[in-house]
N, C-alpha and C positions, 0 to 999 in steps of 0.2 A: 673331468671336473664338473662340466655341465650335467651330465647324468646323475652324478652323485648329489647335486643340488636338488634336481628334479626329484629324485629318490626322498631326500630329506623332507621336502615338501609334502610329498605324499603321505609319509610317515607321519607328519604333523596333522593331517587330516583324518588319519585312520587309526593311528595308534592307541594304545590303551589307555582308558580312561583313567585319571588318578582320583584317588578319593579326596574328598574336601578336607581342609584341616580341622582340628578341633576347635570348636568356637566356645566363647565365654556365654553365660547364660543370657547375657544382654543382646548379644548378636544372634543367638539362637531364637530368641524372642522377637527379634526383628525379621528374620526369615519365615517365621511362622505366621506373621501379619499378612504375607503377601498372598494375593490371588491372581495366578498367572495363566495365561492361555494354555489349554491342554496339549500335552505334547513336548513341554519345555520345563526346564527348571532353572531356580535362580540360585546362584552361589555368591558368597562374600569374598571379595578379592582383597579390599583394604579396608581398614577402619581406624578411627582414633585408636591410639595417638600417632600411628603412622602418618594419618592425613586428618586435616581438619578443615572445613568450609572449602571444599573442592568444588570447582566450577568448569574445568576443561582438562582434557589430558591428550598426550599424543605418544606414540611408540615410533623410535627412530629404527634405522636399519640395522642396528645392533641389539634390537630388543630392549632398549632403554625406555623406561616408562617416566614421562614427565607428567607432573600433575600441578595445575595451577590452584594456590589457595587465595581466598579472597575473604579474609577475617573482618574487613573493614567495614563490609556493608551491614548497614545501610548508611551511617553516617561518618564514620572515622576514616578521615583523610591523613591520618598518621604515617603512612607508608608501611602498613603492617603485611602488605601482600606479598607473597613468596611463590617460588617455582622449586619443586621437591623432585627429587630421583628417587624413585621406589625400587628397591633390591631384595634379590633373594639370596639369602646366605646361607641357608640349610639345603638348597637343592630341591625342594618339594615344588618348585614352580611357581610359588605365591610369594608376593614381596612380604619380608618381614623386618625391613630396615628402610627408613627414609633419610635422605641427606638434602639439605638445603642447597639447591644449585644456584639460586639468586634470591635476593630479597630487596627490601626497600621499594615496593611496588604500592601505588595508591590504591588503585581498584582494579587489579589486572583481570582480563575477561577472556583470554584465549592464548593458545600455543600452538606453534606449527614448526617442524623441522626444517631447517634451511642450511644449505652448505655444510659446516662442521658445528654449527651450534642450533639455535633455535630462535624463532620470531616471537615475542611476546606483544599482545596489545594491552596498553595500560594508558588510557586517555589522559593527557592530549598527545601521547606519543606512542609510536611503533618501534620497539626495541630489538636490535640483534644481540645475543648474549652467546658466548662461546667459551668453553673451557679449552686452554691450549696446553697445560701441563698434566692433565690426566687426574687432577685431584677431585674431580666431581663438583667444582665449583667455578662459576664463570669469572673469568678473569677478564674478558672482553665485554666491554658493554657500549653498544654503538647505537645511536637514535638515528633510525631509518627514515621515519616521517614524523611530523609534528603538526599541531594545528587543530587537532579535534576537540571538540567541546567536551570538558569535564563536567557532564551532566548528571541527572538521574543515573546511577549504575546500570539499570535496566536498559538504558537507551544508549550507553557508551559504544564506541566501535568495539567489535568483538570478531572471534570465530575466523581467523586467518586460514584459509584453505588455498593449498596449491592446486590451481585448476587445470583442466584437461589440455587448454591452451596456452600453458607454461606461465600464466599470470598468476600473481597471488592476489586472492580476493579477500576483501574485508567486509564483514557485515557492520551495517552502520544506518543510523537514522538521525533526524534532526534532534537538537537539544530540545528538552522540556523545560519550559518556564516554571521556576519554582514560585510559590507564593509564601511558602512559610521557611524553607531552608535556602534562602537566597544567598547567603554568605556562602554556603557549601556548594551549592550546584547553580549559581547563577551564571557561570560562564557560558558564553555563546560561540567559543571557539575563535579562530583566526583562518587565515589562507592556509591550505595543506600544501606543504612543501618539503622537499628533501633539505635537512639543515645544512649538509654539508656539500651542497651544490647549488649555488645561487643561480646557475644557467639551465637548471633542469626545469620541466614544467611545474606550474603552480595551480592549484584548483582554488576556487571560491571559498569563502568564508564557510568552514565546517562542511564544505563540498555540498552546499544547498540541502543537507540532510541526505545525501544519496550514499548508496554502496560506493565502494572505491576499490579499484584494482592497480597493481602496480608492480614494476619489475626492479629490483634493488640493484641488479647487475647492469642494467641499461639506463636507469634513471628514466624508466617511462611511467607516468602517471595518469589515470583517467577517472573521471567521475561517470558512475553508471546510470541507467534510467530509474531504477527502482530503489528501495529501502527496505530494510528488515529490522527487526529489533534485536533479540538475543538469538542468533542462529542463523544458519544458512546452510544449504546443501545442493548438490548437483547430482542429477542422473546419470547413467553411464554415457550419454551423449552430449553432456555440458549444459543441459537446462538447469537454469538457476531457481531455486525455491527458497522462499522465505517464510518468516512467522511473526505475528506481533499480537500478543494479548488474546482478545476474543477472535481475532482474524487468523485461524491458525494454519493456513496454507494458501500460498498464492506464488505465481509463477512470474518472473520479469520475461515478458514475450518480445517487446519490442526494444532493440538495443539503443542506447543513447547515440551511438555513431550513425545509425540511421535516422533516427530523429533530427540530428544536427544537420542532416544534409538539406533540409527544407526548412529555413528559419521562419518563414511564414505559415508554417503547420503548427498549430498549438495544440499538442497532445496533452490532454489532462492527466493521463495515467498510462504507465506502460506496462502496468502488471494487471494480471487476472486471477481474480479470486476463484478457487477451483472446487473447493468441497461442495459436493451436492446435498449436504445436510446443514449448508448454511454457516454463516457468522455466529459466533456464541452458540455454538453447537452442542446439543445435549452429550453430556458424560454421565458415567454411572460410577461415582465414587462408592467405597465401601467404609470410608473413615468412620472411627469411632471417636465421639467427642470433637468434631472438626473446630479448628480455630481460625473462626471467620473474622476478617476486617470488614471497614467501611465499603470497599470496592470487590469483595469476594461475592460474585454472581453465583450463588450456590447452584450446582447441577448442570451448568454450562461452562464451556471453555472461556477462561477469563484471564489465563496466565501463561499462555502457551509459549514455548521456547525451546531451544536445542533441537530444531527440525533436523532429521537426519535420514537419508535415503540409505536403506539397507543393501549392502553390495557384498556382503561376506561370503555368499554362495554356499552356506554351511545350513540354512534353515529350510531348504526345499524350494519347488517352484512356486509354491503359494506365496513366498515371500520376495519374488524377483523383481516386484515394482511396488515396494511398501515402504512407506515413511513414517516415522515415529517423531511424536512431539511429547516434550514432558508438560504436565499440567500440575505444577506444583502446589497451587492452591487447593487443589482436590485431591493430592497424593496419589497420582496415576500417571500412567503412560498410555497415550492414545495413539492408535494405528490407522492408517488409511491406505487403501489400495489404488494406484495411479493409472489411469488409462488414458489413451490418446483422444483428443476431442479438437479436431481442426489444428489450428496454428498452437493450441494450448493442450490442457489435460482436464479431466475430471476426477475428483478425489471421491472415494466411497468408503465407508467404514468397513474395516477388517472384519469386526465383529458386531452384531446387533444387540443392543441393550446390554453391553459388556465391554469391559477395557482389555487391552492386551495385557497390562500389569496394574494392579491396584494394591493399595495397602490400608489396613485398618488404622495404622499409626499416623496421626496428625503432624508427626514431625517428618515425615517421609517427603523430601522435596527434590523430585528429579529434574535437573535444570539443564543437563546436557548429555550426549550419548557419544559412543566411540565403536567403530567396528574393528575389532583387533585382528591380528595376524592369522588366528586359528578360525576367525570368521563369528567369534561370539559377540553380542551386542553388549557393550559396557554401558552401564547406567551410573551417572554422577549424581549422587545424593547430596545436596548441600546440608541436610538434616538440621533444621532450625525449628524453632517452636513457632515462629512468625517469619514469613516471606515477603510481606507486604512492605512497601517503603512508608516511613512515618510522615511522608507528605500527604498521604491518604489515610493515615491512621486516626483513630479518635484520640483526643486528648488524655483520656484515661489510659489508654493502650502505651502511648508515648511515655506517660510518667510511672507506668507500672514498672518499668525497669527490665522488662522481659525481651526487649528487642533483641538482644545478643543472646538469649538463651541458646545453647548449642554451638556456641562459638568456639568450643573446643571439640567438636564433633564432627562427623563427616563419614561417608561410606562410598565404596566404588563396588558395584555388584556387576556380575556378568551373567548374562542370560544365554543358555545353550539348549540344544535338543536334549530331550530325556535321556537319550543314550550317551550324552556328554560329548565333550570335545576336549583334545589334550590342552593342559595349560603348561606348555614346555618351551616358551619362546622368551621369557623374562630374561634379558641379559645374555641369551644364546644365539641370537641371529647373527648372521655375518654377511649380510647383502653389499656392506661396503667393501667387502675383499672380492666379491665376484666380478668375472670378466664382463666385459661388454656384452658378448654373445650371450653369456647366462643371463644377464639382466634383460635383454631383450627377449628371451624364452619366457621370463616371468611376465612379461605383459599379456601371456595367454593365461595367466593364473584366473581359477574361477573367483578368487577373492580380490575385491577391488584395493585392499590395502596393499597388496604385492604389486599390482598394476601401477597404482598411484606412486608407490615408494620407488618402484624401479624406473618409471618415467622421470621422476624428480632427479635421481641419481644420474641416469643419462644424461639429462638435460645439463645439469651441473658441471658434468665432466666435460662437455662439448667436444668428444671424441670422435672425429668423423669415419673412424674404423668401422662403427656400427652402422654406418648408411646402407651399406649392401643387405645385411640382415633385416634391417627395418624395411626396406623396399621389397625384399621377399616376403616378409610378414603381411604386407598389404595385400598379397595375393594368396598365400598359402595359409594364413592363420586359421585355427579351428574355431575360435571365437571371434565374432564380429568387433566386440569391444577392443581387442588386440590391434584390429586395423586401425582404429581411430587413434590409440595410443601412438602408434608408431607413425601416423600421417602428422600428427602434431609434434612429434618428436623431430620428424624430417623439416617441419617448418622451423622448429627452434634451432636447428643445426644448419639452415639455410640451405638444404639439400631437396627440396621438392622438385619433381620434374613432370612434364606433361603427361608421361605414361603412368606414373603413379596415381596422378588426379584422375585420369581418364579410367583407369582400373576402379578407383574407388567410386567414381560416379555411377558404376556399373554394377556395384556390389549389391547383393541381396537384401541386406539389412537397411532399413530407411535411414537410420542414424549415421551409419556410414556415409550414405550419399549426402546426407545433409551436412556432415563435418567436411566432406570433400569441397562442397561448394563454399563453406566458409574459408577454407584453406586456399582455395584458388582465388578467392577475392583478395587474399594478401600477396598475390604474386604477379604484380604488374608486368614483370618482363616475360612471363609466361602466357599473358592473356593477348599477346600479338599473334599467337598460335591459333589458326582458324579451327584446327581439330578440337581445341579446348573451348573455345567460345560457342562452337556449334553444339558441343556436348551441353554445356551450359544452358543455352538456349532450349535444348531438347528437354530439359528438366520441367518445363512448362507442362508435359504430359505426365509428370511422375505420378503413380497412384497414391503416393502419401501427402496428405495435406501439409505436413510440416516440410517436407522437401520442397514442395511448391512454394510456401512461405518463404522459406530461406532463400530459394531462387528468385523470387519476388523482391526480397531485401537486396540482394547481391545485384540484380540487375540494374539498379539505380547507379551503379558505379562503372556500368559499362557503356561503352559509345561505339556498338557495333550493329551491323544491319540486322533487322529483326529484333532488336530488343524491345521495340513498343509493341510489335504484334505479339511476343510472347508475355509480356506484362498483361496485355487485354486477355489473351487466352487464359490466364491463371485468374485474372479477376472473374472471368465468366463462370469458372468453376467454384470459385472461393467467394463470391461477392457478399454472400450472407454471413461470413465469419469477418467481424469488425476488424480484426487484426491484419488480414489479407487487405482490406479497403486501406487501412491506415499505412501499410507498407507501401502500397502504389503510389499514396500521396507523398511519402517520404522520397520515393525515387522520380516524382514528377517535377521536382523543382525546376521552374521556369517553363513547364510544358502543361500547365494545369488545364489552360484553355483547349488544348488538343485532346487532353484526357476527358475534360467534359463533353466534347462533342462525340468522342468514342463511346462513353458510357451512356450519353442520351441515346445513341443508337441501339446499344446493345443491352442495356438494362432499364430502359425507360418504359418498357411494356407493362410490368406487373410491380406494383409496390411491395415492399416490406420494411420493417422497421430498421433492418440493417442498410439496406439500399437507401432509405431516407437520410440515415445518419451519414452515410458516404457522401451523398450530394451536399449535405448541410456542411460537412468538412471540406468539400471542395470550393463551395461558395465562400466560406470564411477565408480559406487560404488565398483565394483570388482577391479577396477584399482587403487582405492584410499587407498587400504589397503596396509600398510607398510610391513605387514608380512602374509604367508599364502594366498597370493593372487591367485585367481582362473583363472588370466589371462593367464598363461601357458596353464592350460586345455582348456580354451577357444579357444587359437590359435592352440592347437593340434587338436581340435575337427573341426576346420573350414573346408570345402570343397567348391569348387567354386560354385557347384550346387547341388540339391538334395532335396527331401521332408524334411529331417531333419534339413537343414539348408539352407533356401532359400536365395538368394542374398539380398533381402530388410532386413532380419533379421541380416545377417552378416553386412551389410552397417549401420545399425541402432546401433548395439552393439558396433562395432568398431569405430563409431563416438563418441559415449560417452567415450571410452577409450582415444581416440585422444583428445577430448576437455578437459579431465581432464589433461592428460599428458603434453599439450600444456602450461597449466598454472602453474602446480605443477612440472612438469619435470618428468621424468620415474621413477617410484617407485618400479619397479619389475625387478630382474635380469632375462633376457631372453637366451635361448639356441640358437644355430643356426637352431635347428629343429623348434623352435617357430617363427623365422624370417622368415624362409622358407615358412611358411604357409601364409606369407603376400605377398610373391611374386604375383605379378599380371598375371593374364591369358589375353592374349591381343586378346582374341577372340572378334569377333564383338557382339556376344550375351552378352557379359559380361557387366553388370549394370555399366554405368559411374560413379555412386555414389560409387560403391564399388572399383572401380578402384582408384578413388581419395582418400577415407579415408585409402586405403592400403599404398598408397603412403605417406600420412600424417603420418601415423605411421612409416613406413620405414624410414622416414627422421628423427624421433624421436629416433628410436631404432638402426638404422643402418642395412645394409645389412648383410645376412649370409654369411659366407665364404664357400660357396660350388660352385661345378661345375654348379649346376643349374643357378647360378646368370650370369655367363658368357654366356650361352645358351640364357638366357632371353635378357641379354644386346645386344647381336649380333642380335636378332630378333627385339630388340626396335630401333637400329640404323636405321634398313630399315623402320620399321612402322613410325619413327618420320618425315620423309621427303615425306611420301606418302600420297598426297592429297587426295586421294580416300578414306581414312581410317576415320573413325568417330572422331570427335574431342576429345572425352574422351579417345579414345585408344591412338591417338598421344600425348596428354598432359601426359598421364601416362609414355610413352615411353620416352619422354624427360626428365622427372623428374627421371627415372631409370638411364638413361645415366649419369646424373648429380651426382647420389650417387655411380654409379660404377665406372665411371672413367672420370672426368670432363675435365682433360688436354687433354686427347686423343680425347674427342669430342667437343673440344672448338671452332672450326671454324664451325662446324655443327650448335652448339647452338647460336653463333652470327649471323651466316645467318638466323636461323629461327626468331631471334628478328629483324632484320632490313628488311628482306623481306616481301613482303605483304601477310602474313599469318593470318589465324583467330586469334583474341585477345587472346584467350585461349592459343592458341599454342605459342605466342610471350611472354604473361606473364610467361608460365611455363619455356619457354627457359631462360628469364632474371632471373627469380628466381633462376634456377638451376645456371646460371653463378655466381650469387651472393652467392651462398652457397659456392663456392670455393675461391672466392675473392671479397669482397665487393667493395673495390677501382677499380677493375678491371671493374666490373658491372657498377660501376658509371661512369667511364671513357667512356665505351661504350654508355651509355645512353646520355651523353652530347655531344659526337661526332655526334650523329644523332638523337638529341632531336626533331627537327621539323618532323622528319619521324615516330614518335611514335604517336600512337593514345591516346586519353584521358584516356583510361583504363590502358595502358601499362605505361604511364606517372604516374598515380596513383601508379602502383607497384613499379616503379622507385623510386618515393619519398619515399615510404615505405623503401626501401633498404638504401637511402641516411641518413634516420633517425635512422639508427640503431646504430651508434656510433659517438662520437664527432667530428673525422676527417671528415667523410662523410658529417656531418651537416654543417662544416664550408665550405666544398666544394660546397654544395647546395646553401648556402646562397651568397658565392662569385658569383657562376653563375647567380643567382638572380640579384645581383648588378651590374653584367655586362650585363644584359638583354639576357644572353643566354637561361634562362629559365623564363618563364612569372611568374609574382608573383601570377597571378591567377591559375597557374597550382597546387598550394596548395589549400586545402580545409580550410575552416574557423577553423576548430579544429586543423588541423596540424599547422595553423599559432599561434593559442593560446598556443598551447603546447610548440613551440619554444620560443614565447615571455615571457613565464614563466617558462623556462627549470630550472632545478634544478642546473645546471652548470652555474656559473655566466658569464663566457665568451661567451658560446652560447647565453645566454638570452641577454647580451648587443649586440652581433653580431646580432641577430634576430630582436631586437627592433630597430636598426640603419637602417637595411634593409627593414623591414615589416612594421613598426609602421608608420601610417600617422600622422606626426606632426602638420597637420593643424587643427586650433581650430574647434571642432565638431560643436558648435553652428554657426559658418560660413557657414559650410557644409550644414548643415540644411537649413539654411536661403537661400543658393543658391538653394536648390532644392525645395523652397516653391513654385515656379511657377508652379511645377508638380500639386499642389493642384488645380489649375485653368484652367488645361488642360482636354480635354475630352480624357480620355484614353481608349484604345481598349482591352478588356479582352481576345481576343484571341491572340493579339500579347502579352499580358501580361503572358498568359499561358506559351508562349515560353520562356519569360525572367525569369520565375520561374524555368522551367526546365533547363535552361542553368546555371543560378545562385544560385537559392536556394535549388534546390531538393537534393542536396548533403547532406543537413542536415535537411531538414525539409519536411513533407508531407502535403498535403492539403485535409483535411477532410479524413484522415486516408489513403490515397493511394497517388501515383504518386510522391514518394520521399522516403527519409530514415527518419526513426522516430528517429532522434538523438536530434534535438532541439524542441521547442514547434510546435504543428500543426497550420500553419498559417491560417487556417479557424476560429480558435477560435479568430482571430483579425478582422473578417468580419464587425462587428458591431461597432467597435472602430471608434473615430473620426480620420478621414483621416490625420490629423496632427500628432496624436499620433502614427500612423502605420509609418509614415515618420520617426519620431524620433527614434522609435525603431529599424529601419532598419539602420539608418545612424549614430545613436548615442547609440549603444548597451550597452555600459557601464553605461548609464544613469539609467537602472535597468536591473536586472538579475533575471528572473522569478523564483520563488520560485520551487525549485526541479530541477533545471538545472545548478547548480554549476558545474563547470569542475575541476574535482579532478585528481590528479596524486597518483596513489596507488604505494606504494613502498613494494616490498616482502622481506621477511627474507635474501632471496639469492640474493638481490641486484637488481632483475629485476624490471622494472617499467612499469606499464600501465596507460594510461590516458582515461578519460572518464567520463561520467555521472553516477552517482550512481542510478541506476534503481531501486532496491529493496535490502533490508537487512533482514536477520534473525539472530538469535543468532549464528549460525554457519557459515553464508556465506554472501558474498556481492556480488551483480549482477552489473556488470559494462557495461553500453552501450557504445559502441566504435563508433567512427566515421565511417559511413556506415550504422550504424543501427544494426550490430550485437552485440551480449551481450556475456561476459565471466563470469563465476561463480567462485569467488575465496573464499577459505577457510579462514575464520577469523584467524586461527592459523597460516596461512602463512604471514599475513599482518604484517609489521613493522610499517608503517605509512600511513595516509591519508592527503594529503594536498589540500586545495581548492585554485583556483586559485583568484586571487584578480580582474580579469576582466571577461568579458563574454566570454562564449565559441564562441561567434560571435566577432571576432574583427572588429575594424574599418577599413574603406577603401573601403566599397563596392562600392563607387562612382566610382572606377577605372574601374569598370565592368559594370556600368550601366549609361545611361545617363538620362536626365531630362525627356526627352520623354518617355523613356523605364520605368523609374520611375512611371510615370502617368498611363501607361499601366499595370504595376505591381499592383499597387493600384487599379485599376480598376478590375483586376483578383480577388484579395484577397477579395474585397468588394463584388463582384458577388458572390462568394462562400459562 
């Protein structure tokens, strides 16, 4: 039997190619519209009326083809979603009949075979469906999980995948706050739970917007560290990749279970963005008459989805490490080649200046993919006139009635090598009847579909009779992937032993060794065996960076002799990989001081950006401890110079402490001796960064009450006014005076603000005055506002914004034209016009809001579209008006709002509308949020990243702050764009023409 099955599989790969079916004129036209990579061809598998609005598919062990249909997108919540079975009734291998397997879904987004049925994702629920009587209709409908937010469909949970480790993975991200369709998509979700088991684990509301994995059979449920929009995929070794709009490919590097080991370590983002061609990467559509919407960034990736690692084994070696993403807005499929880079990867274009697949047809909407039993790549074409959600459409488009054009259409294609692949699996596979031994053999298939299906069947059977052949496979498998499948199956069957692990830890393929470490981590009973722990410790010398990284993560769970030495040995090799540094910190909970001392000795000789960041994280983690903090020891050990504590290390570690305490408050009681260590040395040779960070900390913790302070203050008074001193020394001196005795030095400080000093000195002096008396500093600023430079004005505005009384004073000054409205940045205006205090909000809107009808303003500036703009002058306009919040191609500005280079290929009218009518559409991921902490403090910005333990807020000016989730009382999203209306006050029609020319040139 076994050899017959193997022969059948070989036949499926090498059998005669069948001729494509006759096609209608419409479908022939569709095929003729494609431009495909050389050496391949595209075939139509199914189309309307067999399918309509397809978004996902699955093929089970009997060759049954399930297709999920979502006709309700974008706004119809009337449960029109379906799952269909596609059948071949005439024997030609292609489907010619469809049966509704299940219906009454709201906005279904994914399907996966499980047990004797299928799993379907349909927010807020994950369903299990089964046909028990063989009529091809589900008569069992069980809710497995519930609580996910029913948000914009592009962001709902989706794409269930049976993982290499026997968990089911759900792609998921946080809900999107709607401003137009609040009734339909205002749901924020609830706790994620198993509804039939109140004793099972429960996740936080909407799982913090993270990916989720679960095991229905054992009621296990976990929140992961990363998130993804629509689609997720895994490489053969279990590395998870996601995608999201312009950010088309990223890798979850640091698992949530490792981050959770050290609650004092605040990791802002657990994912690595891997394309070497950047976010919003250029693409090369061939669309004729493209149907662009407000947020269609023409010529760059803007709607990536359906990320899929090709593992079919039928496309040749060139495709062994290739991912595909759909780009439905541009009617194409983009492909990248993935290569290792440290603990993560780098992705490079498969083709230059060309795409793997592109269509001239603007209705072609590839949203997901599937690698079939024959190794073909199936392309799921949603086929709609419009793919954008009306939340971001123009009113004209919404009212045009075209949103559902194509609702009755949809196609599924397959891409095969030019010589073809047999289409003979539909309804004809019988893996469910195979013996355990035969399924174990299938783990060696070159096609990942067979390997994954065989593993799932063996796992579900839980038959210990296959343990011996699985162990044999870990030794004798011809394909290294088979060893990993066997290893995880042994784990799932609770049959892993030390010999198997030792064998896999010595395997030639790094991916096998990496997975052996992960599996060993799950075997506490075996970790008492010295042979195994010695083998794990020996991985410190592994030639693979990914293996060393995994060893570093796993070592955090071991308490054996040599663990610390192994961790340091790996760090010595990989310290310039930020992920290795973070992994070391996750495994150093309670031992940060010891790690700091070792790192000082081993890495303190030569600085690098990665080393600096490592020491900063180390400082922040020590400072985050509520008890037994090492910060006093850290401060006591500081010296101004010396090989044991070089200035760059001091600056880095103290910057981490300051960064943490600025957001959380000082968590540790310090002595005068501790504070004394922070007193700056005003030597010319002292590093400016060290001077600055010491003063940052002294401002937070206060000066020591010692004679040394008086001596340093007297010295500072002389240095502050000495124009011959370095700016860093003078700034530190000014700040020390303000902390020591600001009243005594008030006149000196005021003179430094008003006189023509370098901006750094003037800002330090103004900040120093404000620390004593905010109203006094504000009055000084208003008295001589015209003498202040733009940078000092921004510092002054920041002081005004510290309390309600000062805010009203600023608004009055703007109303009286003592302060120009344009002296406030756009984010500052948004913050004020959405302020939590109703009086301030009303005052700000009265003074700052432009009441003029936006459509009229846009109409007035329409003449700019007919003018010949000058890109050189436009660059100056950008720098003067836009660069405070935007960059152009990743530079020349602050990364607060979207990069304006992504607009370069948009319709000029669309760009003009976005600039002058920003509330017309808010780009996904750029909602302006106010974060309220439990201590009452508020911070406003854009959420850049989130993990289960921290939220990273990007502030105006481009800086970022990491906030512990435990400190957050609430997050409120503004109802308006982070870019307020009123830009026309700062830019003429002619300047607009120049700005448009500059943007489009980029």
